C-alpha positions in Angstrom: 101.4 123.8 86.3 97.9 123.4 86.5 96.5 119.7 85.3 92.9 118.5 85.4 94.1 114.9 85.7 97.0 114.2 88.4 98.2 111.3 88.8 100.8 110.2 92.4 102.5 106.9 91.2 105.3 104.6 90.4 107.5 105.1 87.6 109.4 101.8 86.7 111.7 99.8 83.6 109.7 97.0 82.3 112.3 94.3 81.9 110.2 91.8 80.1 111.3 87.6 79.5 109.2 85.7 77.5 109.3 81.7 78.7 107.2 78.9 78.1 106.7 78.6 82.0 107.6 80.4 85.0 110.3 78.4 87.0 109.6 76.9 90.4 111.8 76.7 93.3 115.5 76.2 92.4 114.6 75.6 89.1 116.3 78.1 85.8 114.0 77.7 82.6 115.3 79.4 79.1 113.6 82.2 78.5 113.7 84.9 75.2 115.6 88.3 74.9 115.0 90.7 77.4 112.6 93.8 76.3 113.1 97.1 78.1 109.9 98.7 78.2 108.8 102.3 80.3 106.4 100.9 83.1 105.2 101.5 86.0 101.8 101.4 87.4 101.9 105.1 88.2 103.3 106.0 84.8 101.0 103.4 83.1 98.2 105.8 84.3 99.6 108.5 83.5 100.5 107.6 79.7 97.0 106.0 79.4 95.0 108.8 80.1 97.4 111.1 78.0 96.9 109.0 74.7 93.6 109.4 75.4 93.4 113.1 75.1 93.4 114.0 79.1 95.3 117.1 80.3 97.5 115.0 82.9 100.7 115.6 85.1 102.5 112.6 86.5 103.9 113.0 90.3 106.9 110.6 90.8 110.8 109.7 91.1 112.8 108.5 88.8 116.8 107.6 88.9 119.6 109.4 87.1 120.5 106.5 85.2 119.5 105.0 81.2 116.4 103.7 83.0 115.5 106.6 84.2 116.0 109.1 80.6 113.5 105.6 79.1 110.8 106.3 81.2 111.0 110.4 81.2 111.4 110.2 77.1 108.3 108.0 77.2 105.9 110.0 79.4 107.0 113.0 77.3 106.3 111.0 73.9 102.7 110.4 74.6 102.0 113.8 76.5 102.4 113.5 80.0 104.2 116.6 82.3 106.8 115.6 83.9 107.5 119.0 85.7 106.8 116.7 89.3 108.7 114.0 88.4 111.9 114.4 90.4 115.6 112.8 90.2 116.3 110.8 93.2 120.0 109.1 94.3 118.2 105.6 94.1 117.9 104.1 90.5 114.9 103.5 89.2 112.3 101.4 90.2 112.4 97.4 88.3 110.0 95.4 87.6 111.2 92.2 86.6 108.4 90.7 84.4 107.7 87.0 83.2 105.2 86.6 80.4 104.6 83.3 79.4 102.5 82.1 76.0 98.8 82.8 77.4 99.5 86.3 77.5 99.8 85.7 81.7 102.3 87.0 83.8 103.9 87.0 86.6 106.2 90.8 88.3 108.8 91.2 91.0 109.0 94.9 91.8 111.8 97.1 93.1 111.0 100.1 93.7 114.1 101.9 93.9 113.7 105.8 93.2 109.7 105.3 94.0 110.2 104.4 98.0 111.8 108.2 98.2 108.4 109.9 97.3 107.9 111.7 100.4 103.9 113.7 102.1 106.2 116.6 101.3 105.8 116.3 97.4 102.4 116.0 97.4 101.9 119.2 99.3 100.2 122.0 97.8 99.5 120.4 93.9 96.3 120.4 93.6 95.2 123.9 92.6 93.2 123.3 89.2 92.9 119.6 89.3 89.7 117.8 89.1 90.7 114.4 89.2 93.8 112.8 91.2 94.5 108.5 90.4 96.6 107.2 93.2 98.4 103.5 93.4 100.0 101.4 95.7 104.1 101.4 94.2 104.8 104.2 96.6 105.1 104.9 100.2 102.2 104.7 101.5 102.3 107.4 104.1 102.5 109.8 100.9 99.6 108.0 99.9 97.8 108.8 102.7 98.5 112.1 103.0 98.0 112.9 99.1 94.1 111.4 99.7 93.8 114.0 102.3 95.0 117.0 100.7 93.1 116.2 97.5 90.2 115.7 98.9 90.0 119.0 101.4 91.0 120.4 98.1 87.4 119.3 96.3 89.3 117.2 93.9 87.5 114.0 93.2 89.7 110.9 94.3 90.2 107.5 92.3 92.5 105.2 94.6 93.7 102.6 92.3 94.6 99.3 95.5 97.6 97.9 93.8 99.1 96.3 95.6 96.5 95.5 98.2 97.5 96.8 101.6 96.1 97.4 104.4 95.1 101.5 104.5 93.1 103.6 106.9 89.4 103.9 107.3 89.9 107.8 106.8 91.6 107.2 103.6 89.2 104.6 102.5 85.8 107.1 103.9 88.0 110.2 101.7 87.5 107.8 98.5 85.8 108.7 95.1 86.4 105.7 93.5 88.2 102.2 95.1 89.5 100.6 92.0 90.2 96.7 92.6 90.6 93.8 91.2 88.7 90.3 91.7 91.6 89.2 94.0 92.0 92.9 95.7 88.9 93.4 96.3 87.8 89.9 98.1 91.5 90.1 100.3 89.4 93.7 101.5 86.5 91.8 102.4 88.8 88.7 104.3 89.0 86.5 101.1 85.2 86.5 99.5 83.6 88.9 96.8 80.2 87.1 97.7 78.7 90.9 96.8 80.5 93.7 95.6 78.6 95.8 97.1 80.0 95.2 100.2 82.9 97.1 99.3 80.6 100.6 99.9 80.6 100.0 103.7 83.7 100.1 103.9 83.8 103.5 103.0 84.3 104.6 99.7 81.7 106.6 97.8 81.9 104.4 94.7 84.3 101.5 93.6 84.7 99.3 90.4 86.1 95.7 90.3 87.9 94.3 87.4 87.4 91.0 85.9 89.7 90.7 83.4 88.6 89.4 80.3 85.0 89.4 81.7 85.3 93.2 82.4 83.8 94.9 85.3 81.6 96.0 87.9 80.8 99.4 88.4 79.0 100.0 92.3 77.6 103.0 93.6 75.0 103.7 96.3 72.3 102.5 93.2 73.8 99.4 93.4 76.1 97.3 91.1 76.3 97.0 87.0 78.2 94.4 85.1 80.4 96.6 82.0 81.3 93.2 79.5 84.3 93.6 77.6 84.7 93.1 74.4 86.1 89.4 73.4 90.1 89.0 72.5 93.4 87.4 72.3 95.4 88.4 74.9 99.4 88.1 74.0 100.4 90.0 76.9 98.4 91.1 80.0 101.2 93.7 81.4 99.8 97.2 82.3 96.2 96.4 81.5 94.8 97.0 84.9 96.8 100.6 84.4 95.2 100.9 81.0 91.8 101.1 82.3 92.9 102.6 85.7 93.4 106.2 83.1 91.0 105.1 80.7 88.3 105.3 83.7 90.1 108.4 85.1 90.3 110.3 81.7 86.6 109.7 81.2 85.6 110.5 84.6 87.1 114.3 84.7 85.7 114.3 81.0 82.3 114.4 82.8 81.4 111.0 82.2 79.4 108.5 84.2 81.2 105.8 86.3 79.5 103.4 83.9 80.4 104.9 80.9 83.7 105.8 82.1 84.0 101.9 82.9 82.3 100.9 79.2 85.3 103.1 77.5 87.9 101.8 80.0 87.4 97.7 79.2 87.8 99.1 75.7 90.7 100.7 76.1 92.0 97.2 78.4 91.5 94.7 75.8 93.0 96.3 72.5 96.3 97.2 75.1 96.4 93.2 75.7 96.5 92.8 72.1 100.2 93.7 72.0 102.9 93.4 74.2 104.7 95.7 76.9 102.3 98.6 79.2 103.3 101.7 77.6 103.8 101.3 74.1 100.2 98.5 74.3 98.0 101.8 75.0 95.8 103.1 72.2 94.7 106.6 71.3 91.1 107.4 71.4 91.1 106.8 67.6 91.9 103.2 67.9 89.2 103.1 70.7 
């Protein structure tokens, strides 16, 4: 099985509840009806790329339960190859998501089957692959082994460092593109994002910092380029960063420059926040 774009990451069922506000400590707040939607950073990224026409497969794990079926149906229906998604004895990962009227969300993730993805699962899978995308809702040793194996195979490595975690200097140095939001970038740099060009001092060849509604900044050895986002009215920001990651990876794999890829990705992410849910909100190339 050969695909130009390989995504290694999580697959979660998103249990989404709308609420006027988030509860404080010890407080109960009534919300709306629960929606069960396909999500997870890895699955989201793969679906976003596939809907834009990319040739993509996902490496991941789901449980042998109804939530796993929801995820597999969404992936396959979007054109993602699931031959490398295995069934785990652990339950499918679940993200508990609260969405407020301004479209902002707060998320608690129970990793479940995602925690069973092992370094052995990423061996011998990079033949014919142009780009691999990774994120951090799966075990860190697996991610770091995948980065090293992909780099050794000459595959372009795009690493979405989310949720933020400490990774080795060797892993950072093997990255072609480090993708972070502004909060993750500040965490990496010790608490302040004074100059995104400082990210290259950590080792990656290039970096992209997403800035929410303001767009993104692309950082290369030639300097930093700001990419503005279209102005839209947000309904639900769940999965917008993953939409950006998938679109960025699809464009890079198709031969676009990193700036061109980011210009495309901000449009995809902007469309996604005007619709509810993560994967169900992702546009096709024609819509973009």
